[in-house]
C-alpha positions as CSV (number, residue, x, y, z in Angstrom):
1,M,15.2,2.1,13.6
2,T,17.7,4.2,11.7
3,G,21.1,3.4,13.4
4,D,22.3,5.0,16.6
5,A,23.7,8.4,15.2
6,P,23.6,11.0,17.9
7,L,20.7,13.5,17.5
8,D,20.6,17.1,17.6
9,P,19.7,18.3,21.2
10,L,16.9,20.4,19.6
11,A,15.4,17.9,17.7
12,L,11.8,17.7,17.4
13,G,9.1,14.8,17.2
14,G,6.4,14.4,14.5
15,V,4.2,12.6,12.2
16,V,4.7,12.5,8.4
17,V,1.4,13.7,7.0
18,A,1.9,13.8,3.2
19,V,4.7,12.7,0.8
20,Q,5.5,14.9,-2.3
21,A,8.4,13.9,-4.7
22,N,11.3,13.9,-2.2
23,Y,9.7,16.2,0.4
24,Y,7.8,15.3,3.5
25,W,5.6,17.4,5.1
26,V,5.6,16.8,9.1
27,R,3.3,17.8,11.8
28,L,5.0,18.6,15.0
29,T,3.9,16.8,17.9
30,G,4.6,17.3,21.7
31,D,4.0,20.3,24.1
32,R,3.1,23.5,21.9
33,A,4.7,25.8,24.8
34,A,8.1,24.0,24.4
35,L,8.1,24.5,20.7
36,K,7.2,28.0,21.1
37,L,10.0,28.5,23.4
38,Q,12.4,26.8,21.2
39,A,11.3,28.6,18.2
40,R,11.9,31.8,20.1
41,R,15.6,30.9,21.1
42,L,16.3,30.1,17.4
43,G,15.1,33.6,16.1
44,L,11.5,33.4,15.5
45,G,9.8,36.9,16.2
46,A,7.7,37.3,19.2
47,D,4.7,38.1,16.8
48,E,5.5,35.3,14.4
49,P,3.2,32.1,14.6
50,V,4.9,28.9,15.3
51,P,4.3,26.7,12.4
52,A,2.3,23.3,13.1
53,R,4.2,21.3,10.3
54,L,7.5,21.7,8.6
55,L,8.7,20.7,5.1
56,C,11.5,18.0,5.5
57,L,14.1,16.5,3.3
58,R,15.4,13.0,4.2
59,R,19.0,12.6,5.7
60,G,21.6,11.0,3.4
61,R,22.4,8.5,5.9
62,L,18.7,7.3,5.5
63,K,19.1,6.8,2.1
64,K,22.0,5.0,2.2
65,I,20.5,2.2,4.7
66,G,17.4,2.2,2.3
67,Q,15.2,3.5,5.1
68,Q,11.8,4.4,3.4
69,V,10.0,7.4,4.9
70,M,6.0,6.7,4.6
71,V,2.7,8.8,5.4
72,G,2.0,8.1,9.1
73,D,6.0,7.6,10.2
74,R,6.8,8.8,13.7
75,V,10.0,10.7,13.0
76,V,12.9,12.9,14.5
77,V,13.5,16.1,12.8
78,E,16.6,17.9,13.2
79,E,17.8,21.4,12.2
80,P,14.4,23.2,12.4
81,D,14.2,26.4,10.3
82,W,11.4,28.1,11.8
83,Q,11.4,31.1,9.7
84,G,11.7,29.0,6.4
85,Q,9.5,26.4,8.1
86,R,12.0,23.5,6.8
87,G,13.8,20.6,8.6
88,A,15.7,17.2,8.0
89,I,14.2,13.9,9.0
90,A,17.0,12.2,11.1
91,Q,15.4,9.2,12.4
92,V,12.3,7.0,11.8
93,L,11.0,5.5,14.8
94,P,9.8,1.7,14.9
95,R,6.5,1.3,12.9
96,S,3.4,-0.5,14.7
97,S,2.0,-1.4,10.9
98,S,2.7,-0.6,7.6
99,L,0.5,-1.1,4.5
100,D,1.7,-1.2,0.8
101,R,-1.4,-0.2,-0.9
102,P,-1.9,2.5,0.2
103,P,1.4,3.2,1.6
104,V,0.6,4.3,5.1
105,A,2.4,3.5,8.5
106,N,1.2,3.0,12.0
107,V,-2.3,2.5,10.8
108,D,-4.7,1.6,13.8
109,R,-7.9,0.8,11.5
110,I,-8.7,0.5,8.0
111,L,-12.2,2.3,7.1
112,L,-13.4,0.7,4.1
113,V,-16.4,3.0,2.1
114,F,-18.7,1.6,-0.3
115,S,-21.7,3.1,-1.5
116,L,-25.1,1.4,-1.7
117,A,-25.9,3.2,-5.2
118,Q,-24.3,5.4,-7.9
119,P,-22.2,3.2,-8.2
120,A,-24.2,0.3,-6.9
121,L,-22.6,-2.0,-4.3
122,D,-20.8,-5.0,-6.0
123,P,-20.5,-8.1,-3.8
124,V,-17.8,-9.2,-5.7
125,Q,-15.6,-6.1,-5.6
126,L,-16.6,-5.5,-1.8
127,G,-15.3,-8.9,-1.2
128,R,-12.0,-8.3,-2.6
129,F,-11.4,-5.2,-0.8
130,L,-12.2,-6.9,2.4
131,V,-10.1,-9.5,1.9
132,K,-7.2,-7.2,0.9
133,A,-7.8,-5.2,4.3
134,E,-8.0,-8.4,6.3
135,L,-4.7,-9.4,4.8
136,T,-3.1,-6.4,6.6
137,G,-3.9,-7.7,10.0
138,V,-5.3,-4.2,10.9
139,P,-8.9,-4.0,12.2
140,V,-11.6,-3.2,9.4
141,L,-14.5,-0.7,9.8
142,L,-17.0,-0.8,7.0
143,C,-18.9,2.2,6.0
144,L,-21.7,2.3,3.3
145,N,-22.5,5.8,2.1
146,K,-25.1,7.2,0.2
147,A,-27.8,5.4,2.3
148,D,-30.3,8.1,1.3
149,L,-30.3,6.9,-2.2
150,V,-32.0,3.6,-1.3
151,D,-35.1,2.7,0.8
152,G,-35.2,1.2,4.2
153,A,-35.5,-2.4,2.9
154,T,-32.6,-2.4,0.9
155,Q,-30.6,-0.9,3.9
156,E,-31.8,-3.7,6.2
157,A,-31.1,-6.5,3.5
158,W,-27.2,-5.4,3.1
159,K,-26.8,-4.9,6.9
160,E,-28.2,-8.5,7.3
161,R,-26.3,-10.0,4.5
162,L,-23.1,-8.3,5.7
163,A,-23.8,-9.4,9.5
164,G,-23.6,-13.1,8.1
165,W,-20.2,-12.2,6.4
166,G,-19.0,-11.1,9.9
167,Y,-19.1,-7.2,9.5
168,R,-21.5,-4.6,11.0
169,P,-21.5,-1.6,8.5
170,I,-22.1,1.9,9.5
171,L,-24.7,3.7,7.2
172,T,-24.0,7.2,6.2
173,S,-25.1,9.8,3.8
174,A,-22.1,12.3,3.2
175,L,-24.5,14.9,1.5
176,T,-27.8,14.8,3.6
177,D,-27.2,13.0,6.8
178,P,-26.4,15.5,9.6
179,S,-25.4,12.6,11.7
180,L,-22.0,10.9,11.2
181,G,-21.9,10.7,15.1
182,S,-21.3,6.9,15.0
183,L,-18.6,7.3,12.5
184,R,-16.8,10.0,14.3
185,G,-16.9,8.1,17.8
186,A,-15.3,5.1,15.8
187,L,-12.5,7.1,14.4
188,A,-11.8,9.3,17.4
189,G,-8.3,8.8,18.9
190,Y,-7.1,6.4,16.1
191,T,-5.0,6.7,13.0
192,S,-7.1,5.4,10.4
193,V,-6.7,5.1,6.6
194,L,-9.8,5.6,4.2
195,C,-10.0,3.0,1.2
196,G,-12.5,2.3,-1.3
197,P,-13.3,2.5,-5.1
198,S,-13.5,5.7,-6.8
199,G,-17.0,7.6,-6.7
200,V,-18.1,6.1,-3.6
201,G,-17.8,9.6,-1.7
202,K,-14.7,9.1,0.2
203,S,-13.9,12.8,-0.3
204,S,-17.2,13.9,0.5
205,T,-17.3,12.0,3.4
206,I,-14.0,13.4,5.1
207,N,-15.3,17.1,4.2
208,R,-18.1,16.3,6.5
209,L,-15.9,15.0,9.1
210,I,-13.5,17.7,8.4
211,P,-15.6,20.8,7.1
212,A,-12.5,22.9,7.0
213,L,-10.8,20.8,4.5
214,E,-13.0,21.4,1.2
215,L,-11.6,18.4,-0.5
216,R,-12.3,18.3,-4.4
217,V,-15.0,15.9,-5.3
218,A,-16.3,14.6,-8.8
219,G,-19.4,13.0,-9.9
220,V,-19.8,9.2,-11.1
221,S,-19.4,8.7,-14.8
222,G,-22.8,8.4,-16.3
223,R,-21.8,5.9,-19.2
224,L,-19.7,3.6,-17.1
225,E,-21.1,4.1,-13.7
226,R,-17.7,4.2,-12.5
227,G,-16.3,6.8,-10.0
228,R,-13.7,9.6,-11.2
229,H,-10.5,10.0,-9.5
230,T,-10.0,13.0,-7.4
231,T,-7.5,12.1,-4.9
232,R,-4.0,11.7,-6.2
233,H,-1.6,11.1,-3.4
234,V,-2.0,9.6,0.3
235,E,-2.4,12.4,2.9
236,L,-3.3,12.6,6.7
237,F,-5.8,14.8,8.0
238,E,-6.5,15.8,11.8
239,L,-9.8,15.0,13.1
240,P,-11.8,17.6,15.2
241,G,-12.2,15.0,17.6
242,G,-9.0,13.6,17.9
243,G,-6.9,11.1,15.6
244,L,-5.7,11.2,12.2
245,L,-7.6,10.1,9.1
246,A,-5.9,9.3,5.8
247,D,-7.2,9.9,2.4
248,T,-6.2,7.6,-0.4
249,P,-6.7,7.5,-4.1
250,G,-9.6,5.2,-5.4
251,F,-8.9,1.9,-7.4
252,N,-11.4,-0.4,-8.4
253,Q,-10.1,-4.0,-8.1
254,P,-7.3,-4.4,-5.8
255,A,-4.9,-7.4,-6.6
256,L,-4.7,-10.7,-4.7
257,D,-1.1,-11.2,-3.4
258,C,-1.3,-14.3,-0.8
259,G,-1.2,-17.9,-0.9
260,P,-4.0,-20.3,0.0
261,E,-2.7,-20.6,3.7
262,A,-3.2,-16.9,4.3
263,L,-6.3,-16.5,2.4
264,A,-8.7,-18.7,4.6
265,A,-7.8,-16.3,7.6
266,C,-9.2,-13.6,5.8
267,F,-12.7,-14.6,5.8
268,P,-14.7,-14.0,9.5
269,E,-17.0,-17.1,8.2
270,I,-14.1,-19.5,8.1
271,R,-12.3,-18.3,11.4
272,D,-15.9,-18.8,13.3
273,R,-16.3,-22.3,11.6
274,L,-12.8,-23.2,13.0
275,K,-13.8,-22.2,16.3
276,L,-16.6,-24.8,16.4
277,G,-14.6,-27.6,15.0
278,Q,-11.2,-28.4,13.3
279,C,-10.8,-29.9,9.7
280,Y,-9.4,-33.3,9.8
281,Y,-6.3,-32.4,7.6
282,G,-4.1,-29.7,9.1
283,D,-3.6,-28.2,5.8
284,C,-7.1,-28.6,4.5
285,L,-7.7,-25.9,1.7
286,H,-11.7,-26.2,2.6
287,R,-12.3,-27.5,-0.8
288,D,-12.9,-31.0,-1.5
289,E,-10.8,-32.5,1.3
290,P,-12.9,-35.3,3.5
291,G,-13.5,-34.4,7.1
292,C,-13.5,-30.3,6.3
293,A,-15.1,-28.4,9.2
294,V,-15.5,-25.1,6.6
295,R,-17.0,-26.7,3.5
296,G,-20.7,-25.8,3.1
297,D,-23.7,-24.0,2.0
298,W,-22.6,-20.1,3.3
299,D,-23.0,-16.9,1.2
300,R,-19.3,-16.6,0.3
301,Y,-18.3,-20.0,-0.1
302,G,-18.3,-20.0,-3.9
303,F,-16.5,-16.6,-4.0
304,Y,-13.6,-18.1,-1.7
305,L,-13.2,-21.0,-4.0
306,A,-12.6,-18.5,-6.9
307,L,-10.2,-16.5,-4.8
308,L,-8.3,-19.9,-4.0
309,D,-7.6,-20.4,-7.5
310,E,-5.9,-17.2,-7.6
311,A,-4.0,-17.7,-4.6
312,I,-2.6,-21.2,-5.6
313,A,-1.5,-19.4,-8.8
314,Y,0.1,-16.6,-6.8
315,R,1.9,-19.3,-4.7
316,D,2.8,-21.5,-7.7
317,R,4.5,-18.1,-9.3
318,Q,6.2,-17.1,-6.1
319,R,8.1,-20.5,-6.1
320,S,9.0,-20.5,-9.5
321,T,10.5,-17.0,-9.1
322,A,12.4,-18.3,-6.0
323,D,13.8,-21.3,-8.1
324,G,14.9,-19.0,-11.0
325,E,12.6,-20.7,-13.3
326,A,10.1,-18.1,-13.9
327,T,9.4,-17.6,-17.5
328,L,6.6,-14.8,-17.1
329,K,7.2,-11.4,-15.8
330,R,4.1,-9.5,-14.0
331,K,2.9,-6.3,-14.9
332,T,0.0,-4.4,-12.8
333,R,-2.5,-2.5,-14.7
334,R,-3.9,0.9,-13.3
335,D,-7.2,-1.2,-12.5
336,G,-5.0,-3.3,-10.1
337,Q,-5.0,-6.6,-12.3
338,D,-2.0,-8.4,-12.8
339,T,-1.0,-9.3,-16.4
340,Y,1.8,-11.7,-17.5
341,E,4.3,-11.7,-20.6
342,P,7.1,-13.9,-21.6
343,R,10.3,-13.0,-19.9
344,L,12.8,-12.9,-22.5
345,E,16.3,-14.3,-21.7
346,S,18.5,-11.4,-23.1
347,K,21.5,-13.0,-22.1
348,R,21.8,-15.5,-24.9
349,Y,21.2,-12.7,-27.3
350,R,24.0,-10.7,-26.4
351,R,27.2,-10.3,-28.5
352,I,30.7,-9.5,-27.4
353,S,31.8,-6.4,-29.2
354,R,34.8,-6.4,-31.5
355,R,36.9,-3.9,-29.3
356,S,36.1,-6.4,-26.4
357,R,37.3,-9.4,-28.0
358,H,40.6,-7.7,-29.2
359,Q,41.5,-6.4,-25.7
360,A,40.7,-9.8,-24.4
361,L,43.2,-11.4,-27.0
362,D,46.1,-8.6,-26.0
363,Q,45.8,-9.4,-22.4
364,T,45.4,-13.1,-22.3
365,V,46.7,-14.7,-25.4
366,E,50.5,-15.1,-26.1
367,G,52.1,-16.7,-29.0
368,I,49.4,-16.3,-31.5
369,D,50.0,-15.9,-35.1
370,W,49.5,-12.2,-35.6
371,Q,49.4,-12.4,-39.2
372,R,45.9,-14.3,-38.8
373,L,44.7,-11.3,-36.8
374,E,42.2,-10.3,-39.5
375,T,40.7,-13.6,-39.3
376,L,40.0,-13.6,-35.3
377,E,36.7,-12.1,-36.1
378,T,35.5,-15.7,-37.3
379,L,37.4,-17.8,-34.6
380,D,35.2,-19.5,-32.0
381,G,35.7,-21.6,-29.0
382,D,38.9,-21.7,-26.6
383,P,42.1,-19.8,-27.1
384,E,44.0,-23.1,-26.8
385,D,42.3,-24.3,-30.1
386,W,43.9,-21.4,-32.1
387,V,47.1,-21.9,-34.1
388,E,50.5,-20.8,-32.3
389,T,53.8,-20.2,-33.9
390,D,56.9,-21.5,-33.0
């Protein structure tokens, strides 16, 4: 989707697997025999291996039109330098999906990883992650790691509770469980993005799924019972059974950035209740409206009401910003929470410089009493009010 500029006849297809500053690692796709033949034609020695990926820059015309290149993008690469393993991204193909946090394109499913212990599973934190994932419209796969650290009764209790939420989690242990077959099968053939808080074992899980990677891992903070960050950027890895998996930096509290209308659709429990019967009012917020089909005694109803207040506040802020009447500016902290500060109206405090005022006088005012020039610094109002000479 980047214009109709003619492409190099030797252009290649690929997938962006990592972004580092202004450079993009592109894993080449297509027939390996054809790639090998093209590389030999361009001077690659017979004994030199054909690289599986190239380090690329973005074409200047893509910058001009504001085309962002994200991890997961399907791209066209021109002018491949096989010996230097370099190239240039000339086109970004249409995306099937796009996530903003983490920034990944063409995702087929979101693998949400939490731990049952160390750190303990927090229902509120899990709920916020699930809502954030549901907002993308991408199917969600829930994985509960460190199952070996809790007993069978605890495992069954969480499986039963999450089934009431509308999810069937996969329980794993990245360190001791030799069988990750169900998780491998769910990911095979798809482009998946792995998300979750720090310290739940995301990098350890990837190391078990792709043993050759050996990603760096870290323990949980003993004082705060909170994970330590080990992943610093988004990167796609190829799964042995087919498909791609994106590792992403962990964060502990995703921000809610939707209005109340979109929030209800993020709860499977609400979707199921609306299938059985519709609310009396079409714009029902499922709070205290009469004839509501959703309101009731279900596990996450109180959590929904708490998020509803956040969603209404978010909608009001968006409307105020659109009307140009916003008095607060938003800042996002490292933990994902939003804070708001008074917005300074800096224009009212600006002062026109002496030089600019003198230049304006020279260009626009005729017939002024130049003997009074030294007093112009104190004059206000329209030039027509100034004293004129005969």
